[in-house]
C-alpha positions as CSV (number, residue, x, y, z in Angstrom):
1,M,65.4,-17.2,124.1
2,S,65.6,-13.9,121.9
3,F,68.5,-13.9,119.9
4,L,69.9,-10.8,118.5
5,N,69.3,-9.5,115.1
6,I,72.5,-9.4,113.6
7,R,73.3,-6.4,111.4
8,I,76.0,-6.4,108.8
9,P,78.0,-3.3,109.8
10,F,78.0,-4.5,113.3
11,M,78.0,-8.2,112.8
12,Y,81.1,-9.5,114.8
13,E,80.1,-7.5,117.7
14,D,76.7,-8.9,117.5
15,L,77.9,-12.4,117.1
16,D,79.7,-12.3,120.1
17,S,76.9,-10.8,122.2
18,S,74.8,-13.7,120.6
19,L,77.1,-16.5,121.9
20,Q,77.2,-15.0,125.2
21,M,73.5,-15.0,125.3
22,L,73.4,-18.8,124.2
23,K,75.8,-19.7,127.0
24,N,74.0,-18.0,129.6
25,D,70.5,-19.3,128.6
26,P,70.4,-22.6,127.0
27,K,66.9,-23.6,127.5
28,R,65.5,-23.3,124.2
29,I,68.3,-25.8,123.0
30,R,67.3,-27.8,125.8
31,D,63.5,-28.0,124.8
32,S,64.1,-28.5,121.2
33,R,66.3,-31.3,121.6
34,L,63.7,-32.8,124.2
35,I,61.4,-33.1,121.2
36,V,63.8,-34.8,119.3
37,D,64.4,-37.3,122.0
38,K,60.6,-37.9,122.5
39,A,60.0,-38.2,118.6
40,L,62.6,-41.0,118.4
41,T,60.5,-43.1,120.9
42,D,57.1,-42.8,119.1
43,G,57.6,-45.2,116.3
44,N,57.1,-42.4,113.5
45,I,59.3,-41.8,110.8
46,Y,61.4,-38.3,110.8
47,Y,63.7,-37.4,107.8
48,G,67.4,-37.5,108.4
49,I,66.7,-38.6,112.3
50,N,65.7,-42.4,111.5
51,T,66.0,-42.4,107.8
52,G,68.6,-42.0,105.0
53,F,69.5,-38.8,103.5
54,G,68.2,-37.0,100.1
55,V,67.1,-40.0,97.6
56,L,67.5,-42.5,100.8
57,A,64.7,-40.6,102.8
58,T,62.3,-43.6,102.6
59,Q,64.9,-45.9,104.1
60,R,64.3,-46.5,108.0
61,V,67.7,-46.8,109.7
62,Q,67.8,-49.3,112.9
63,D,67.5,-47.5,116.4
64,E,71.0,-48.8,117.3
65,K,72.6,-47.2,114.0
66,L,71.3,-43.9,114.4
67,T,74.5,-42.5,115.8
68,Q,76.5,-44.1,113.3
69,L,74.1,-42.6,110.6
70,Q,75.0,-39.1,111.6
71,R,78.9,-39.8,111.5
72,N,78.3,-41.3,108.3
73,L,76.8,-38.2,107.1
74,I,79.5,-36.1,107.9
75,L,82.2,-38.2,106.4
76,S,80.2,-39.1,103.2
77,H,79.6,-35.6,102.5
78,A,82.8,-34.1,103.4
79,V,84.1,-33.9,99.7
80,G,84.8,-30.4,99.1
81,V,87.7,-29.3,96.6
82,G,89.7,-26.2,95.6
83,D,91.4,-23.3,97.6
84,F,90.4,-23.1,101.3
85,V,88.1,-20.7,102.6
86,P,90.1,-18.0,104.5
87,K,90.4,-18.6,108.2
88,E,88.7,-15.3,108.9
89,I,85.7,-16.3,106.6
90,S,85.6,-20.0,108.1
91,R,85.3,-18.7,111.6
92,L,82.4,-16.4,110.3
93,M,80.7,-19.7,109.1
94,L,81.3,-21.4,112.5
95,Q,79.8,-18.4,114.3
96,L,76.7,-18.2,112.1
97,K,76.1,-21.9,112.2
98,V,76.3,-21.6,115.9
99,H,73.9,-18.5,115.9
100,A,71.5,-20.3,113.7
101,L,71.2,-23.5,115.9
102,G,71.0,-21.2,119.2
103,I,67.8,-19.8,117.7
104,G,66.5,-23.2,118.8
105,Y,64.4,-24.9,116.0
106,S,67.3,-27.4,114.9
107,G,67.0,-30.0,117.8
108,I,70.6,-30.4,117.9
109,S,72.2,-31.8,121.3
110,E,73.7,-29.4,123.9
111,K,77.0,-31.5,123.9
112,T,77.5,-31.0,120.2
113,L,76.6,-27.1,120.3
114,N,78.8,-26.6,123.0
115,R,81.6,-28.0,121.4
116,L,81.2,-25.9,118.6
117,I,81.4,-22.8,121.1
118,L,84.5,-24.4,122.3
119,F,86.0,-24.3,119.1
120,L,85.2,-20.6,118.7
121,D,86.5,-19.9,122.3
122,E,89.7,-21.8,121.8
123,D,90.3,-20.4,118.3
124,L,90.0,-23.9,116.8
125,I,88.9,-22.9,113.5
126,P,88.1,-25.7,110.8
127,V,89.8,-25.7,107.4
128,I,87.1,-25.7,104.5
129,P,87.5,-26.3,100.9
130,Q,85.8,-23.6,98.9
131,K,84.3,-25.6,96.2
132,G,81.7,-28.7,96.4
133,S,78.5,-26.8,97.2
134,V,75.5,-26.6,95.0
135,G,73.4,-24.0,97.4
136,A,70.6,-26.4,98.0
137,S,70.2,-28.9,100.9
138,G,72.3,-25.9,102.1
139,D,76.2,-25.9,101.7
140,L,76.6,-29.5,102.3
141,A,80.1,-30.4,101.5
142,P,81.8,-27.2,103.1
143,L,79.6,-27.7,106.2
144,A,80.6,-31.2,106.3
145,H,84.3,-30.0,106.4
146,M,83.4,-27.3,109.1
147,S,82.1,-30.5,111.3
148,L,84.7,-33.0,110.7
149,P,86.8,-31.6,113.7
150,L,83.9,-32.8,116.2
151,L,84.9,-36.3,115.3
152,G,88.4,-35.6,115.8
153,L,89.3,-35.5,112.1
154,G,89.7,-33.1,109.4
155,Q,92.2,-30.1,109.9
156,I,92.4,-26.9,111.7
157,W,94.1,-23.5,111.0
158,N,96.8,-22.3,113.3
159,K,96.6,-19.1,115.1
160,D,97.7,-16.9,112.0
161,G,95.7,-18.7,109.5
162,T,99.0,-19.4,107.5
163,Q,99.1,-23.1,108.2
164,V,96.9,-26.1,108.4
165,L,97.1,-28.7,111.4
166,D,95.7,-32.3,111.5
167,A,92.6,-31.9,114.1
168,S,93.9,-35.1,115.7
169,E,97.2,-33.5,116.8
170,V,95.6,-30.4,118.1
171,F,93.3,-32.2,120.1
172,L,96.1,-34.4,121.5
173,K,98.0,-31.5,122.8
174,K,94.9,-29.7,123.9
175,Q,93.6,-33.0,125.2
176,I,90.1,-32.6,124.0
177,T,88.4,-35.8,123.1
178,P,86.3,-36.4,119.8
179,I,82.4,-36.5,120.7
180,E,79.7,-38.8,119.3
181,L,76.8,-37.2,117.2
182,Q,73.4,-37.8,118.5
183,P,70.4,-38.6,116.3
184,K,69.5,-35.1,114.2
185,D,73.2,-33.4,115.3
186,G,74.8,-34.2,111.9
187,L,71.9,-33.1,109.6
188,S,71.4,-29.9,111.8
189,L,75.2,-29.2,111.2
190,I,75.4,-29.6,107.5
191,N,71.9,-28.4,106.2
192,G,72.2,-24.6,106.1
193,T,73.4,-21.5,104.0
194,Q,76.4,-20.6,106.0
195,L,79.2,-20.7,103.4
196,M,76.8,-18.4,101.2
197,S,75.9,-16.3,104.2
198,A,79.4,-15.9,105.7
199,Y,81.0,-15.0,102.1
200,G,78.0,-12.6,101.6
201,A,78.3,-11.0,104.9
202,Y,81.7,-10.7,104.8
203,V,82.3,-8.9,101.5
204,L,79.1,-6.8,102.0
205,E,80.3,-5.3,105.0
206,K,83.7,-4.3,103.5
207,T,81.8,-3.3,100.3
208,L,80.1,-0.2,102.6
209,Q,83.5,1.4,102.8
210,L,84.5,0.5,99.1
211,L,81.8,2.5,97.9
212,K,82.9,5.6,100.0
213,V,86.4,5.1,98.3
214,A,84.7,5.3,94.7
215,D,83.0,8.5,95.3
216,I,86.5,9.9,96.7
217,A,88.2,8.7,93.7
218,A,85.5,10.0,91.3
219,A,85.9,13.3,92.9
220,M,89.8,13.2,92.5
221,S,89.4,12.6,88.9
222,I,86.5,15.1,88.3
223,E,88.8,17.9,89.9
224,A,92.0,16.9,88.0
225,L,89.9,16.8,84.7
226,Q,88.4,20.1,85.5
227,G,84.8,18.5,85.3
228,S,81.6,20.4,85.9
229,I,80.1,20.6,89.3
230,I,76.4,21.4,87.7
231,P,75.6,17.7,87.3
232,F,75.6,17.3,91.2
233,D,73.5,20.0,91.8
234,R,71.0,18.9,94.5
235,R,67.8,19.7,92.3
236,I,68.9,17.3,89.5
237,H,68.7,14.4,92.0
238,E,65.6,15.5,93.6
239,I,63.4,15.0,90.6
240,R,64.6,11.4,90.3
241,P,64.7,10.5,93.9
242,H,66.6,7.2,94.1
243,K,68.3,7.2,97.4
244,G,71.9,5.9,96.2
245,Q,72.1,8.8,93.6
246,Q,71.2,11.3,95.9
247,V,73.9,10.2,98.4
248,V,76.4,9.9,95.9
249,A,75.6,13.4,94.5
250,A,75.9,14.8,98.0
251,N,79.0,13.1,98.3
252,I,80.5,14.7,95.5
253,R,79.2,18.1,96.4
254,E,80.9,17.6,99.8
255,L,84.1,16.4,98.4
256,L,84.4,19.5,96.2
257,K,83.7,22.2,98.6
258,E,86.1,25.2,98.5
259,S,87.6,24.0,95.4
260,E,90.0,26.7,93.6
261,I,90.0,24.4,90.7
262,L,86.4,24.4,90.1
263,E,86.3,28.1,90.3
264,S,89.3,28.5,87.9
265,H,87.0,27.1,85.2
266,R,83.6,28.0,86.1
267,S,83.0,30.0,83.0
268,C,85.3,28.1,80.5
269,G,82.2,27.4,78.2
270,K,82.5,23.5,78.6
271,V,78.8,22.4,78.0
272,Q,79.0,18.9,79.1
273,D,81.6,16.3,80.7
274,P,81.9,12.4,79.6
275,Y,79.3,10.1,81.2
276,C,82.2,8.7,83.6
277,L,82.3,12.0,85.2
278,R,78.6,13.6,84.6
279,C,76.7,10.2,85.6
280,V,78.9,9.4,88.8
281,P,75.7,9.6,90.7
282,Q,73.5,7.7,88.6
283,V,75.9,4.9,88.3
284,H,77.4,4.6,91.8
285,G,74.1,5.5,93.3
286,A,72.5,2.6,91.4
287,S,75.1,0.1,92.7
288,R,74.8,1.5,96.3
289,D,71.0,0.5,96.1
290,A,71.6,-2.9,94.7
291,I,74.1,-3.5,97.5
292,A,71.5,-2.0,99.9
293,H,69.1,-4.9,98.8
294,A,71.9,-7.4,98.8
295,I,72.8,-6.4,102.6
296,S,68.9,-6.7,103.5
297,V,68.8,-10.4,102.1
298,V,72.0,-11.3,103.8
299,E,70.8,-9.8,107.0
300,T,67.5,-11.6,107.2
301,E,69.5,-15.0,106.2
302,I,71.9,-14.8,109.0
303,N,69.2,-14.4,111.4
304,S,67.0,-17.4,109.8
305,V,66.8,-21.0,110.7
306,T,68.0,-23.0,107.3
307,D,68.5,-26.6,108.2
308,N,66.2,-29.4,108.3
309,P,63.8,-30.8,109.6
310,L,62.6,-27.9,111.9
311,V,61.4,-28.7,115.4
312,F,58.6,-26.5,116.9
313,E,57.6,-25.6,120.5
314,N,54.3,-27.8,119.9
315,G,56.3,-31.0,119.1
316,D,55.8,-31.0,115.6
317,I,59.0,-31.9,113.5
318,L,58.2,-30.4,110.1
319,S,60.4,-31.2,106.7
320,G,60.8,-28.1,104.4
321,G,63.1,-26.4,102.2
322,N,64.7,-23.5,104.5
323,F,68.1,-24.8,103.2
324,H,67.8,-23.8,99.8
325,G,70.1,-21.0,98.7
326,Q,68.0,-19.2,96.0
327,P,67.5,-16.0,98.0
328,L,71.1,-15.6,98.5
329,A,72.1,-16.6,95.1
330,L,70.0,-14.1,93.2
331,A,71.2,-11.3,95.7
332,L,74.9,-12.2,95.5
333,D,74.8,-12.5,91.7
334,Y,73.0,-8.7,91.9
335,A,75.8,-7.6,94.3
336,K,78.6,-8.7,92.2
337,I,77.1,-7.0,89.1
338,A,76.7,-3.7,91.3
339,L,80.4,-4.0,92.2
340,A,81.6,-4.7,89.0
341,E,80.1,-1.6,87.4
342,I,82.0,0.4,90.0
343,A,85.3,-0.7,88.4
344,S,83.9,-0.1,84.9
345,I,83.4,3.2,85.1
346,S,86.3,3.8,87.4
347,E,88.5,2.4,84.8
348,R,87.0,4.9,82.2
349,R,87.9,7.9,84.3
350,T,91.3,6.4,84.8
351,Y,91.8,6.0,80.7
352,L,90.4,9.8,80.5
353,L,93.1,11.0,82.7
354,L,95.7,9.9,80.4
355,E,94.5,11.5,77.3
356,G,96.0,14.8,78.0
357,H,92.6,17.0,78.2
358,D,92.5,20.5,79.6
359,G,96.2,21.0,80.5
360,L,97.2,17.7,81.7
361,P,100.2,16.1,80.0
362,K,99.6,13.0,78.0
363,L,100.3,9.6,80.2
364,L,100.4,12.1,83.1
365,M,104.2,12.6,82.5
366,L,106.2,15.6,80.8
367,E,108.5,13.6,79.1
368,T,107.1,10.6,77.4
369,G,108.7,8.6,74.6
370,I,111.6,7.5,77.0
371,N,109.1,7.2,79.7
372,S,105.4,5.2,79.3
373,G,104.1,7.1,82.1
374,F,100.9,5.8,83.6
375,M,99.8,3.9,80.3
376,I,100.3,0.2,81.9
377,P,98.3,0.6,85.1
378,Q,95.0,1.4,82.8
379,Y,96.1,-2.0,81.1
380,T,95.7,-3.8,84.4
381,A,92.5,-2.0,85.4
382,A,91.0,-2.7,81.8
383,A,92.1,-6.6,82.4
384,L,90.3,-6.8,85.8
385,V,87.0,-5.1,84.4
386,S,87.1,-7.8,81.6
387,E,87.7,-10.5,84.2
388,N,84.8,-9.3,86.0
389,K,82.3,-9.5,83.2
390,V,83.1,-13.2,83.1
391,L,82.6,-13.4,87.0
392,C,79.4,-11.6,86.9
393,H,77.8,-14.3,84.8
394,P,74.7,-15.0,87.2
395,S,75.4,-18.4,88.8
396,S,71.6,-18.3,89.8
397,V,70.3,-19.0,86.6
398,D,71.8,-22.5,86.4
399,S,71.0,-25.7,88.0
400,I,72.0,-29.4,87.7
401,P,69.9,-31.9,89.6
402,T,71.6,-34.1,92.3
403,S,70.7,-36.9,94.7
404,L,69.3,-39.0,91.9
405,G,66.7,-36.2,90.9
406,Q,65.3,-35.6,94.8
407,E,66.9,-32.4,94.8
408,D,66.2,-31.6,91.1
409,H,66.6,-27.6,91.3
410,V,69.6,-26.0,93.1
411,S,70.8,-22.4,93.7
412,M,74.6,-22.6,92.9
413,G,74.6,-20.0,95.4
414,S,78.0,-21.0,96.5
415,I,79.1,-20.0,93.4
416,S,77.8,-16.6,93.3
417,A,79.5,-16.0,96.9
418,L,82.9,-17.1,95.8
419,H,82.6,-15.0,92.6
420,L,81.4,-12.0,94.5
421,Q,84.5,-11.9,96.6
422,K,86.9,-12.4,93.7
423,V,84.9,-9.4,92.1
424,Y,85.4,-7.4,95.1
425,E,89.1,-7.8,95.0
426,N,89.4,-6.7,91.5
427,V,87.2,-3.8,92.2
428,Q,89.8,-2.9,95.1
429,I,92.6,-2.9,92.7
430,V,90.9,-1.1,89.9
431,L,89.7,2.0,92.2
432,A,93.4,1.9,93.9
433,I,94.8,2.5,90.3
434,E,92.5,5.3,89.8
435,L,93.5,6.8,93.2
436,F,97.2,6.6,92.3
437,T,96.5,8.2,88.9
438,A,94.1,10.9,89.8
439,A,96.8,11.9,92.8
440,Q,99.4,12.0,89.8
441,A,96.9,14.1,87.8
442,L,96.1,16.7,90.5
443,D,99.8,17.5,90.9
444,F,99.4,19.4,87.5
445,R,96.9,21.5,88.7
446,K,99.0,23.3,91.5
447,P,99.0,26.0,92.8
448,L,95.1,25.5,92.5
449,K,93.9,23.8,95.5
450,P,91.0,21.1,94.9
451,G,88.1,20.8,97.4
452,R,88.7,20.2,100.9
453,G,87.8,16.5,100.8
454,V,89.7,15.8,97.7
455,E,92.7,18.0,99.1
456,A,92.6,15.5,102.3
457,A,92.5,12.4,100.2
458,H,95.5,13.6,98.0
459,E,97.6,14.5,100.8
460,A,97.0,11.4,102.5
461,I,98.0,9.4,99.2
462,R,100.8,11.6,98.5
463,N,102.1,11.0,102.3
464,S,103.0,7.4,101.0
465,I,103.1,7.5,97.2
466,P,105.3,10.4,95.8
467,H,104.8,12.1,92.4
468,A,106.4,10.2,89.6
469,V,108.8,12.1,87.3
470,E,109.7,9.3,85.5
471,D,108.9,5.8,84.7
472,Q,109.6,3.5,88.2
473,Y,108.4,0.2,89.8
474,F,104.6,1.4,89.8
475,K,103.4,-2.0,91.4
476,S,104.7,-0.9,94.7
477,D,102.8,2.2,94.6
478,I,99.5,0.5,93.4
479,N,100.0,-1.8,96.3
480,M,100.0,1.0,98.7
481,A,96.9,2.4,97.2
482,I,95.2,-0.9,97.7
483,D,96.4,-0.9,101.3
484,F,95.1,2.2,101.8
485,I,91.5,1.0,100.9
486,K,91.9,-2.1,102.7
487,S,92.9,-0.5,105.8
488,R,90.3,2.0,105.5
489,K,92.7,4.6,106.2
490,L,91.5,6.9,103.3
491,V,88.1,7.4,104.5
492,E,89.5,7.7,107.9
493,E,91.7,10.6,106.9
494,L,88.8,12.4,105.8
495,E,86.8,11.8,109.0
496,N,89.7,13.4,110.7
497,A,89.4,16.3,108.7
498,A,85.8,16.6,109.3
499,I,84.8,15.7,105.7
500,A,81.5,13.8,106.2
501,I,80.5,11.4,103.2
502,Q,78.0,8.5,103.6
């Protein structure tokens, strides 16, 4: 059976397709399981199938206790703590686990896999605490919580993901009975990198749009500050041909096309702009290239088999370390640093908009003193940029031995993943503040028009957020700008205006 190779921008559609393929052709699952069943009768020792786990790998378990061994594995490992993984990401974890098991090297029983598929079909999404994984032997604690409902235990999200329900009550209502895990099932379920992968895929897919928003916000600030178009000249970027840098420069040129503001100061004598304007291609572009690398790593990971031991067609059952999260830990640390830099340079542009340069009023209001103007939104942006610096400490450089030293080097990739999500949320807000501030500044450039792309973005924002003449409750305006980013409306508005950016 050939499973789909899932690419992040189209992940959900591809996961649905891979699930349908698995339903239509379970032969690989059955063949793999037959190898496990045969191994149980040959008298040999197989890790986690007829032995204990971790440091207990040398302890043989009696045949009559092998199903209890798998149940105990789930119960003993379900010790996660902290806030719950959002339902959408929990669903993605479950989908990725089914996809990985369906590749056919895990030896899971068909009944257990079908129950996971039933959970997806019936929207029975397990409640999973965020914390407890050290990112080696896989995401053990989170995946154990994902597996608890198979035993009729644990909790399940309600339909809209706002309440948690006892799995036993949900099963009673739906007339679903718990199942008994077969030898190898529990280990197949909890060995794997699905928490790290799900967070990484979820954030990086959204980041592809966020990078476009960053370029739009930068172009709006460049126009409002009467920045020079020269640093975006194609020739400059052809002789330092980093792909991301070239894409960003092209995006800025596209957004500034037909700008009356640019024409009005083309011969003003200004030699150079500050780096936060002049070096947008180099900074945004480097982040784009880092994100592209992270996406490549995550795409490989979500199409991999990451449990242990692994079952091969010739009958070999091999114990290895595909569950180790180091590839993800490094890539997700890199991604969160790249994202944080987008916010860092954005905050500098926001600050510059407030300084009163080139005819703009200080703090972007005509009457200050009685009005603080746009002073304090920049404080919020600065606070979030500072928080990102802490979150960007690389989790992957840490390791604390576990399992009495048997698992003596771990990736801590789950912490990288959780911090990536938080950094992403902070960057959204910082960019929203720049959009909100740059829109105010552009109002003072009228009647001159900005470039077509900037004009379309400005109009989209002004349709929901009015120009501020005096101090008001700015938080609601910022929330509206955040919604523009989350809903992807801003990019869609440009696409509707035939403004093509990458």
